[in-house]
C-alpha positions as a Markdown table, in Angstrom:
| # | Residue | x | y | z |
|---|---|---|---|---|
| 1 | Unk | 95.4 | 77.9 | 123.3 |
| 2 | Unk | 96.9 | 75.2 | 121.3 |
| 3 | Unk | 100.6 | 74.1 | 121.4 |
| 4 | Unk | 100.4 | 71.9 | 118.3 |
| 5 | Unk | 103.1 | 71.5 | 115.7 |
| 6 | Unk | 101.3 | 74.0 | 113.5 |
| 7 | Unk | 100.6 | 76.9 | 115.9 |
| 8 | Unk | 98.2 | 79.6 | 114.7 |
| 9 | Unk | 100.0 | 82.9 | 114.1 |
| 10 | Unk | 98.9 | 86.4 | 113.3 |
| 11 | Unk | 100.9 | 89.3 | 112.0 |
| 12 | Unk | 100.5 | 92.9 | 113.2 |
| 13 | Unk | 101.8 | 95.2 | 110.5 |
| 14 | Unk | 101.7 | 93.9 | 107.0 |
| 15 | Unk | 104.5 | 95.7 | 105.3 |
| 16 | Unk | 107.8 | 94.1 | 104.1 |
| 17 | Unk | 108.9 | 92.8 | 107.5 |
| 18 | Unk | 105.5 | 91.5 | 108.3 |
| 19 | Unk | 105.3 | 89.6 | 105.1 |
| 20 | Unk | 108.9 | 88.2 | 105.5 |
| 21 | Unk | 108.1 | 87.0 | 109.0 |
| 22 | Unk | 104.9 | 85.3 | 107.8 |
| 23 | Unk | 106.7 | 83.6 | 104.9 |
| 24 | Unk | 109.4 | 82.3 | 107.3 |
| 25 | Unk | 106.9 | 81.0 | 109.9 |
| 26 | Unk | 104.8 | 79.3 | 107.2 |
| 27 | Unk | 107.9 | 77.6 | 105.8 |
| 28 | Unk | 108.6 | 76.3 | 109.3 |
| 29 | Unk | 105.2 | 74.8 | 109.8 |
| 30 | Unk | 103.2 | 77.6 | 111.4 |
| 31 | Unk | 99.7 | 78.3 | 110.2 |
| 32 | Unk | 99.5 | 82.0 | 109.3 |
| 33 | Unk | 95.8 | 82.6 | 109.9 |
| 34 | Unk | 95.5 | 86.4 | 110.3 |
| 35 | Unk | 96.9 | 89.8 | 109.9 |
| 36 | Unk | 96.1 | 93.4 | 110.9 |
| 37 | Unk | 97.1 | 96.7 | 109.3 |
| 38 | Unk | 95.5 | 100.1 | 108.9 |
| 39 | Unk | 96.3 | 100.1 | 105.2 |
| 40 | Unk | 93.6 | 98.5 | 103.0 |
| 41 | Unk | 96.0 | 97.5 | 100.2 |
| 42 | Unk | 98.4 | 95.8 | 102.6 |
| 43 | Unk | 95.5 | 93.8 | 104.1 |
| 44 | Unk | 94.3 | 92.7 | 100.6 |
| 45 | Unk | 97.8 | 91.6 | 99.5 |
| 46 | Unk | 98.4 | 89.7 | 102.7 |
| 47 | Unk | 95.1 | 88.0 | 102.6 |
| 48 | Unk | 95.7 | 86.8 | 99.0 |
| 49 | Unk | 99.3 | 85.7 | 99.7 |
| 50 | Unk | 98.6 | 83.7 | 102.8 |
| 51 | Unk | 94.9 | 82.9 | 102.6 |
| 52 | Unk | 94.5 | 84.7 | 105.9 |
| 53 | Unk | 91.7 | 86.7 | 107.5 |
| 54 | Unk | 92.7 | 90.4 | 107.9 |
| 55 | Unk | 91.6 | 93.2 | 110.2 |
| 56 | Unk | 92.2 | 96.9 | 110.5 |
| 57 | Unk | 92.7 | 96.6 | 114.3 |
| 58 | Unk | 94.9 | 94.1 | 116.2 |
| 59 | Unk | 92.5 | 93.8 | 119.1 |
| 60 | Unk | 89.8 | 92.6 | 116.8 |
| 61 | Unk | 92.1 | 90.0 | 115.3 |
| 62 | Unk | 93.1 | 88.8 | 118.8 |
| 63 | Unk | 89.5 | 88.5 | 119.9 |
| 64 | Unk | 88.1 | 86.8 | 116.7 |
| 65 | Unk | 90.9 | 84.3 | 116.0 |
| 66 | Unk | 92.2 | 81.6 | 118.2 |
| 67 | Unk | 95.9 | 82.6 | 118.0 |
| 68 | Unk | 98.9 | 81.0 | 119.6 |
| 69 | Unk | 101.3 | 83.7 | 118.7 |
| 70 | Unk | 101.7 | 87.1 | 117.0 |
| 71 | Unk | 104.5 | 88.9 | 115.3 |
| 72 | Unk | 104.5 | 92.7 | 115.6 |
| 73 | Unk | 106.2 | 94.7 | 112.8 |
| 74 | Unk | 104.4 | 98.1 | 113.1 |
| 75 | Unk | 106.1 | 101.5 | 113.5 |
| 76 | Unk | 107.7 | 101.7 | 117.0 |
| 77 | Unk | 104.9 | 103.8 | 118.6 |
| 78 | Unk | 102.5 | 100.9 | 118.1 |
| 79 | Unk | 104.6 | 98.1 | 119.6 |
| 80 | Unk | 103.4 | 98.6 | 123.1 |
| 81 | Unk | 99.6 | 98.5 | 122.6 |
| 82 | Unk | 99.8 | 95.5 | 120.3 |
| 83 | Unk | 102.2 | 93.6 | 122.5 |
| 84 | Unk | 100.5 | 94.2 | 125.8 |
| 85 | Unk | 97.1 | 93.4 | 124.4 |
| 86 | Unk | 98.4 | 90.0 | 123.1 |
| 87 | Unk | 100.2 | 89.2 | 126.4 |
| 88 | Unk | 97.0 | 90.0 | 128.4 |
| 89 | Unk | 95.3 | 87.3 | 126.3 |
| 90 | Unk | 98.2 | 84.9 | 126.8 |
| 91 | Unk | 99.3 | 85.1 | 123.2 |
| 92 | Unk | 103.0 | 84.7 | 122.6 |
| 93 | Unk | 104.7 | 87.7 | 121.0 |
| 94 | Unk | 107.7 | 88.2 | 118.7 |
| 95 | Unk | 108.2 | 92.0 | 118.7 |
| 96 | Unk | 110.4 | 93.6 | 116.1 |
| 97 | Unk | 113.2 | 95.8 | 117.5 |
| 98 | Unk | 113.2 | 98.2 | 119.3 |
| 99 | Unk | 111.0 | 96.8 | 122.1 |
| 100 | Unk | 109.1 | 100.2 | 122.1 |
| 101 | Unk | 109.4 | 103.8 | 121.1 |
| 102 | Unk | 110.1 | 104.9 | 124.7 |
| 103 | Unk | 111.3 | 103.5 | 128.0 |
| 104 | Unk | 107.9 | 103.8 | 129.8 |
| 105 | Unk | 106.3 | 101.9 | 126.9 |
| 106 | Unk | 109.0 | 99.2 | 127.0 |
| 107 | Unk | 108.5 | 98.9 | 130.8 |
| 108 | Unk | 104.8 | 98.3 | 130.3 |
| 109 | Unk | 105.5 | 95.4 | 127.8 |
| 110 | Unk | 107.8 | 93.8 | 130.4 |
| 111 | Unk | 105.2 | 94.1 | 133.1 |
| 112 | Unk | 102.6 | 92.5 | 130.8 |
| 113 | Unk | 105.1 | 89.7 | 130.0 |
| 114 | Unk | 105.7 | 89.0 | 133.7 |
| 115 | Unk | 101.9 | 88.8 | 134.3 |
| 116 | Unk | 101.2 | 86.6 | 131.3 |
| 117 | Unk | 101.3 | 82.9 | 130.8 |
| 118 | Unk | 102.8 | 83.7 | 127.4 |
| 119 | Unk | 106.2 | 85.3 | 126.6 |
| 120 | Unk | 107.5 | 88.2 | 124.6 |
| 121 | Unk | 110.7 | 87.7 | 122.5 |
| 122 | Unk | 112.5 | 90.7 | 120.9 |
| 123 | Unk | 113.5 | 90.6 | 117.3 |
| 124 | Unk | 117.2 | 91.1 | 117.5 |
| 125 | Unk | 117.8 | 89.0 | 114.5 |
| 126 | Unk | 121.6 | 89.7 | 114.1 |
| 127 | Unk | 122.3 | 87.4 | 117.1 |
| 128 | Unk | 121.2 | 84.5 | 114.9 |
| 129 | Unk | 123.8 | 85.1 | 112.1 |
| 130 | Unk | 126.7 | 82.7 | 111.7 |
| 131 | Unk | 129.5 | 85.0 | 113.0 |
| 132 | Unk | 128.1 | 85.7 | 116.5 |
| 133 | Unk | 127.0 | 82.0 | 116.8 |
| 134 | Unk | 130.6 | 81.0 | 116.1 |
| 135 | Unk | 131.9 | 83.7 | 118.5 |
| 136 | Unk | 129.7 | 82.5 | 121.4 |
| 137 | Unk | 130.8 | 78.9 | 120.8 |
| 138 | Unk | 134.5 | 79.8 | 121.0 |
| 139 | Unk | 133.8 | 82.1 | 123.9 |
| 140 | Unk | 132.3 | 79.2 | 125.9 |
| 141 | Unk | 135.5 | 77.3 | 125.4 |
| 142 | Unk | 137.6 | 80.2 | 126.9 |
| 143 | Unk | 139.1 | 81.3 | 123.6 |
| 144 | Unk | 138.8 | 85.0 | 124.5 |
| 145 | Unk | 139.0 | 84.9 | 128.3 |
| 146 | Unk | 137.2 | 87.8 | 129.9 |
| 147 | Unk | 135.8 | 90.4 | 127.4 |
| 148 | Unk | 137.2 | 93.8 | 128.3 |
| 149 | Unk | 136.0 | 96.0 | 125.5 |
| 150 | Unk | 133.8 | 96.0 | 122.4 |
| 151 | Unk | 134.1 | 98.6 | 119.7 |
| 152 | Unk | 131.6 | 98.7 | 116.8 |
| 153 | Unk | 130.0 | 100.7 | 114.1 |
| 154 | Unk | 126.7 | 100.6 | 112.2 |
| 155 | Unk | 127.4 | 103.3 | 109.7 |
| 156 | Unk | 125.9 | 104.2 | 106.4 |
| 157 | Unk | 127.6 | 106.8 | 104.2 |
| 158 | Unk | 124.2 | 108.0 | 102.9 |
| 159 | Unk | 121.2 | 106.1 | 104.1 |
| 160 | Unk | 118.5 | 108.3 | 105.7 |
| 161 | Unk | 115.1 | 106.8 | 105.1 |
| 162 | Unk | 112.7 | 108.8 | 103.0 |
| 163 | Unk | 111.2 | 111.9 | 104.5 |
| 164 | Unk | 107.7 | 110.6 | 103.9 |
| 165 | Unk | 108.4 | 107.5 | 106.0 |
| 166 | Unk | 107.7 | 107.0 | 109.7 |
| 167 | Unk | 111.4 | 106.5 | 110.5 |
| 168 | Unk | 112.1 | 110.3 | 110.5 |
| 169 | Unk | 109.0 | 111.2 | 112.5 |
| 170 | Unk | 109.7 | 111.1 | 116.3 |
| 171 | Unk | 106.1 | 110.8 | 117.1 |
| 172 | Unk | 106.0 | 107.4 | 115.4 |
| 173 | Unk | 109.6 | 106.2 | 115.8 |
| 174 | Unk | 110.8 | 107.5 | 119.1 |
| 175 | Unk | 114.0 | 108.7 | 117.5 |
| 176 | Unk | 116.2 | 108.5 | 114.5 |
| 177 | Unk | 119.4 | 106.5 | 113.6 |
| 178 | Unk | 120.0 | 105.6 | 117.2 |
| 179 | Unk | 116.7 | 103.8 | 117.8 |
| 180 | Unk | 116.5 | 102.4 | 114.2 |
| 181 | Unk | 120.0 | 100.9 | 113.5 |
| 182 | Unk | 121.7 | 101.9 | 116.7 |
| 183 | Unk | 119.5 | 99.5 | 118.6 |
| 184 | Unk | 121.1 | 96.7 | 116.6 |
| 185 | Unk | 124.6 | 97.9 | 117.5 |
| 186 | Unk | 123.8 | 98.3 | 121.2 |
| 187 | Unk | 122.2 | 94.8 | 121.4 |
| 188 | Unk | 125.0 | 93.2 | 119.4 |
| 189 | Unk | 127.7 | 94.7 | 121.5 |
| 190 | Unk | 126.0 | 93.8 | 124.8 |
| 191 | Unk | 125.4 | 90.3 | 123.5 |
| 192 | Unk | 129.1 | 89.8 | 122.5 |
| 193 | Unk | 130.1 | 91.2 | 125.9 |
| 194 | Unk | 127.8 | 88.8 | 127.8 |
| 195 | Unk | 125.3 | 91.4 | 128.8 |
| 196 | Unk | 127.3 | 93.0 | 131.7 |
| 197 | Unk | 125.6 | 95.4 | 134.0 |
| 198 | Unk | 125.8 | 98.9 | 132.4 |
| 199 | Unk | 126.6 | 101.6 | 134.9 |
| 200 | Unk | 127.1 | 104.8 | 133.0 |
| 201 | Unk | 126.4 | 106.1 | 129.5 |
| 202 | Unk | 127.8 | 109.0 | 127.6 |
| 203 | Unk | 126.5 | 110.0 | 124.1 |
| 204 | Unk | 126.1 | 112.6 | 121.5 |
| 205 | Unk | 123.4 | 112.7 | 118.8 |
| 206 | Unk | 123.6 | 114.8 | 115.7 |
| 207 | Unk | 121.3 | 116.0 | 112.9 |
| 208 | Unk | 123.9 | 117.3 | 110.5 |
| 209 | Unk | 122.4 | 115.9 | 107.3 |
| 210 | Unk | 118.8 | 115.4 | 108.1 |
| 211 | Unk | 118.2 | 119.0 | 109.1 |
| 212 | Unk | 119.6 | 120.5 | 105.9 |
| 213 | Unk | 117.6 | 121.8 | 103.0 |
| 214 | Unk | 119.5 | 119.6 | 100.5 |
| 215 | Unk | 120.9 | 116.1 | 100.7 |
| 216 | Unk | 123.3 | 114.4 | 98.3 |
| 217 | Unk | 122.1 | 110.8 | 97.9 |
| 218 | Unk | 124.0 | 109.1 | 95.1 |
| 219 | Unk | 122.5 | 105.7 | 95.8 |
| 220 | Unk | 119.0 | 107.1 | 95.9 |
| 221 | Unk | 118.5 | 105.4 | 99.3 |
| 222 | Unk | 115.9 | 107.9 | 100.3 |
| 223 | Unk | 114.1 | 107.8 | 97.0 |
| 224 | Unk | 114.5 | 111.5 | 96.6 |
| 225 | Unk | 114.8 | 114.4 | 99.0 |
| 226 | Unk | 112.2 | 117.2 | 99.3 |
| 227 | Unk | 112.7 | 119.3 | 102.3 |
| 228 | Unk | 109.2 | 120.6 | 102.1 |
| 229 | Unk | 107.6 | 117.2 | 102.7 |
| 230 | Unk | 107.6 | 114.8 | 105.7 |
| 231 | Unk | 108.7 | 115.1 | 109.3 |
| 232 | Unk | 112.4 | 115.0 | 110.1 |
| 233 | Unk | 112.7 | 115.8 | 113.8 |
| 234 | Unk | 115.2 | 113.0 | 114.7 |
| 235 | Unk | 118.9 | 112.5 | 114.7 |
| 236 | Unk | 121.0 | 111.1 | 111.8 |
| 237 | Unk | 124.0 | 109.9 | 113.8 |
| 238 | Unk | 125.2 | 109.2 | 117.3 |
| 239 | Unk | 128.4 | 108.4 | 119.2 |
| 240 | Unk | 128.1 | 106.5 | 122.5 |
| 241 | Unk | 130.3 | 105.0 | 125.3 |
| 242 | Unk | 129.0 | 102.5 | 127.9 |
| 243 | Unk | 130.9 | 101.8 | 131.1 |
| 244 | Unk | 129.9 | 98.5 | 132.8 |
| 245 | Unk | 130.2 | 97.4 | 136.5 |
| 246 | Unk | 133.0 | 95.0 | 135.7 |
| 247 | Unk | 134.9 | 97.8 | 133.8 |
| 248 | Unk | 133.9 | 96.4 | 130.4 |
| 249 | Unk | 133.6 | 99.3 | 128.0 |
| 250 | Unk | 131.5 | 99.5 | 124.8 |
| 251 | Unk | 132.1 | 102.2 | 122.2 |
| 252 | Unk | 129.9 | 102.6 | 119.2 |
| 253 | Unk | 129.4 | 104.8 | 116.1 |
| 254 | Unk | 125.9 | 104.9 | 114.5 |
| 255 | Unk | 124.9 | 106.8 | 111.5 |
| 256 | Unk | 122.3 | 107.0 | 108.8 |
| 257 | Unk | 124.6 | 109.5 | 107.0 |
| 258 | Unk | 128.2 | 110.6 | 107.6 |
| 259 | Unk | 131.3 | 111.5 | 105.7 |
| 260 | Unk | 133.1 | 108.2 | 106.0 |
| 261 | Unk | 132.9 | 104.8 | 104.4 |
| 262 | Unk | 130.1 | 102.4 | 105.4 |
| 263 | Unk | 131.0 | 100.1 | 108.3 |
| 264 | Unk | 129.3 | 97.3 | 110.1 |
| 265 | Unk | 132.4 | 95.9 | 111.8 |
| 266 | Unk | 132.8 | 95.0 | 115.5 |
| 267 | Unk | 136.0 | 94.3 | 117.5 |
| 268 | Unk | 136.0 | 92.3 | 120.7 |
| 269 | Unk | 139.0 | 92.6 | 123.0 |
| 270 | Unk | 139.4 | 89.8 | 125.6 |
| 271 | Unk | 142.1 | 88.9 | 128.1 |
| 272 | Unk | 143.1 | 85.8 | 126.1 |
| 273 | Unk | 142.2 | 86.8 | 122.6 |
| 274 | Unk | 140.2 | 89.0 | 120.4 |
| 275 | Unk | 137.7 | 88.8 | 117.5 |
| 276 | Unk | 136.5 | 90.7 | 114.5 |
| 277 | Unk | 133.1 | 90.2 | 113.0 |
| 278 | Unk | 130.4 | 92.2 | 111.3 |
| 279 | Unk | 126.7 | 92.7 | 112.1 |
| 280 | Unk | 124.8 | 90.1 | 110.1 |
| 281 | Unk | 128.0 | 88.5 | 108.9 |
| 282 | Unk | 129.1 | 84.9 | 108.3 |
| 283 | Unk | 132.8 | 85.2 | 109.0 |
| 284 | Unk | 134.6 | 85.4 | 112.4 |
| 285 | Unk | 138.3 | 86.3 | 112.7 |
| 286 | Unk | 139.8 | 85.0 | 115.9 |
| 287 | Unk | 142.9 | 87.1 | 117.0 |
| 288 | Unk | 145.5 | 85.5 | 119.2 |
| 289 | Unk | 149.2 | 85.5 | 120.0 |
| 290 | Unk | 151.5 | 82.6 | 120.7 |
| 291 | Unk | 155.1 | 81.8 | 121.8 |
| 292 | Unk | 155.5 | 78.3 | 120.3 |
| 293 | Unk | 158.8 | 78.3 | 118.4 |
| 294 | Unk | 158.9 | 82.1 | 118.5 |
| 295 | Unk | 156.6 | 84.9 | 119.5 |
| 296 | Unk | 154.0 | 85.4 | 116.8 |
| 297 | Unk | 150.4 | 86.4 | 116.1 |
| 298 | Unk | 148.0 | 83.6 | 115.3 |
| 299 | Unk | 144.9 | 84.9 | 113.5 |
| 300 | Unk | 142.3 | 82.4 | 112.3 |
| 301 | Unk | 139.5 | 83.1 | 109.8 |
| 302 | Unk | 136.3 | 81.0 | 110.4 |
| 303 | Unk | 133.5 | 80.9 | 107.9 |
| 304 | Unk | 129.9 | 80.0 | 108.7 |
| 305 | Unk | 127.2 | 78.8 | 106.3 |
| 306 | Unk | 126.6 | 81.7 | 103.9 |
| 307 | Unk | 123.1 | 80.3 | 103.3 |
| 308 | Unk | 122.2 | 80.6 | 107.0 |
| 309 | Unk | 119.3 | 83.0 | 107.2 |
| 310 | Unk | 119.2 | 84.8 | 110.6 |
| 311 | Unk | 115.5 | 85.7 | 110.2 |
| 312 | Unk | 114.7 | 82.0 | 109.7 |
| 313 | Unk | 116.8 | 81.0 | 112.7 |
| 314 | Unk | 115.0 | 83.6 | 114.8 |
| 315 | Unk | 111.6 | 82.4 | 113.6 |
| 316 | Unk | 112.6 | 78.8 | 114.4 |
| 317 | Unk | 113.6 | 79.8 | 118.0 |
| 318 | Unk | 110.3 | 81.6 | 118.4 |
| 319 | Unk | 108.2 | 78.7 | 117.1 |
| 320 | Unk | 110.1 | 76.2 | 119.3 |
| 321 | Unk | 109.1 | 78.4 | 122.3 |
| 322 | Unk | 105.5 | 78.6 | 121.2 |
| 323 | Unk | 105.3 | 74.9 | 120.6 |
| 324 | Unk | 106.9 | 74.0 | 123.9 |
| 325 | Unk | 105.3 | 76.8 | 125.9 |
| 326 | Unk | 108.8 | 77.7 | 127.3 |
| 327 | Unk | 110.5 | 81.0 | 126.9 |
| 328 | Unk | 113.3 | 80.9 | 124.3 |
| 329 | Unk | 116.8 | 81.3 | 125.8 |
| 330 | Unk | 117.6 | 84.0 | 123.2 |
| 331 | Unk | 116.3 | 87.5 | 123.0 |
| 332 | Unk | 114.7 | 87.8 | 126.4 |
| 333 | Unk | 112.4 | 90.8 | 126.9 |
| 334 | Unk | 114.5 | 92.0 | 129.8 |
| 335 | Unk | 117.4 | 92.3 | 127.4 |
| 336 | Unk | 115.2 | 94.4 | 125.2 |
| 337 | Unk | 114.4 | 96.6 | 128.1 |
| 338 | Unk | 118.1 | 97.2 | 128.9 |
| 339 | Unk | 118.8 | 98.2 | 125.3 |
| 340 | Unk | 115.8 | 100.6 | 125.5 |
| 341 | Unk | 117.2 | 102.1 | 128.7 |
| 342 | Unk | 120.6 | 102.6 | 127.1 |
| 343 | Unk | 119.0 | 104.4 | 124.1 |
| 344 | Unk | 117.1 | 106.7 | 126.4 |
| 345 | Unk | 120.3 | 107.3 | 128.4 |
| 346 | Unk | 122.1 | 108.3 | 125.2 |
| 347 | Unk | 119.4 | 110.8 | 124.3 |
| 348 | Unk | 119.5 | 112.2 | 127.9 |
| 349 | Unk | 123.3 | 112.4 | 127.9 |
| 350 | Unk | 123.3 | 114.3 | 124.6 |
| 351 | Unk | 120.7 | 116.8 | 125.9 |
| 352 | Unk | 122.5 | 117.3 | 129.2 |
| 353 | Unk | 126.0 | 117.4 | 127.7 |
| 354 | Unk | 127.3 | 115.0 | 130.4 |
| 355 | Unk | 127.4 | 111.3 | 131.2 |
| 356 | Unk | 124.3 | 109.7 | 132.7 |
| 357 | Unk | 124.1 | 106.9 | 135.3 |
| 358 | Unk | 121.8 | 104.2 | 134.0 |
| 359 | Unk | 120.0 | 103.7 | 137.3 |
| 360 | Unk | 118.9 | 107.3 | 137.1 |
| 361 | Unk | 117.2 | 107.1 | 133.7 |
| 362 | Unk | 113.5 | 107.2 | 133.8 |
| 363 | Unk | 112.8 | 107.9 | 130.2 |
| 364 | Unk | 110.8 | 110.6 | 128.5 |
| 365 | Unk | 107.1 | 110.3 | 129.4 |
| 366 | Unk | 104.4 | 110.4 | 126.7 |
| 367 | Unk | 103.2 | 113.8 | 127.9 |
| 368 | Unk | 106.8 | 115.2 | 127.7 |
| 369 | Unk | 107.2 | 113.7 | 124.2 |
| 370 | Unk | 103.9 | 115.2 | 123.0 |
| 371 | Unk | 104.9 | 118.6 | 124.4 |
| 372 | Unk | 108.2 | 118.5 | 122.6 |
| 373 | Unk | 106.3 | 117.9 | 119.3 |
| 374 | Unk | 103.8 | 120.8 | 119.7 |
């Protein structure tokens, strides 16, 4: 396998995200040589756009092309087979979030990563935005002291994906709003807190809007709503609280749909100062207090480069790892596994009606998941 300046890359899943990743990687000097998808039209469009060879099966692409790396952007249920097959062939992997559709599947990806000479990086792109980059720089200088609490929201007022999409089908997605956008919120909060050891999780999931026969969608986010079509066996919102070993707490609201204003804002409370920033945002507000001259609050607004593209920054980090053969420092697969474990703990906590210790979470097996869908 080559580690040249123009590594050979394949894309698994040739929809919008797959095409975006391919464009970013090509702009950064990668050679996008192949793609795989079960949809013929997607393969044809990708082949024309990137002059790439396409396949209807990822394993065939891995075997027939000399790939250095792959990017996986399929529905969640197909992350694990595509990722493990690549790692078994020592092909580096960038896997879109979440790591998998279930905890057992995520654990198999981690095991394949550990046994491989290649690495798996998880696509938590929001870490690469300007605001969290500024936060981590100021945090390294002691601006916030010890982080004690993170509060955040990733809330849409009305934003349930279309009923004919895989997002609302548990068999393909593994869950609803929690595993789709909640995964971003959980990762973002843990990243800002420095990935403390999570001890206990309490959560409630709801299907208030997605289970109804009608749905008011003023922005036409879902492209229409026909209750007679498509699967919708997932949640549309969740509330969760994480307690960590060092008594750091993380509280999050996640919703595809809810009766409140949209919100992507996070608050970090530290012993020396605090911060406010949004998921995917460019601006960081540093919150402090001072006694020079007189007691006062000292709040500072910092602005990053608005042209900074978090997906491009993520692609650059991945390519640097592929070229050097060294695992990127960001978005480690073990962090993806922790996020997956928290997600499963929220589902278990909601079902039980009580908090759940993280070390007791084993996840729902594929047999159990299949039985629930029968």
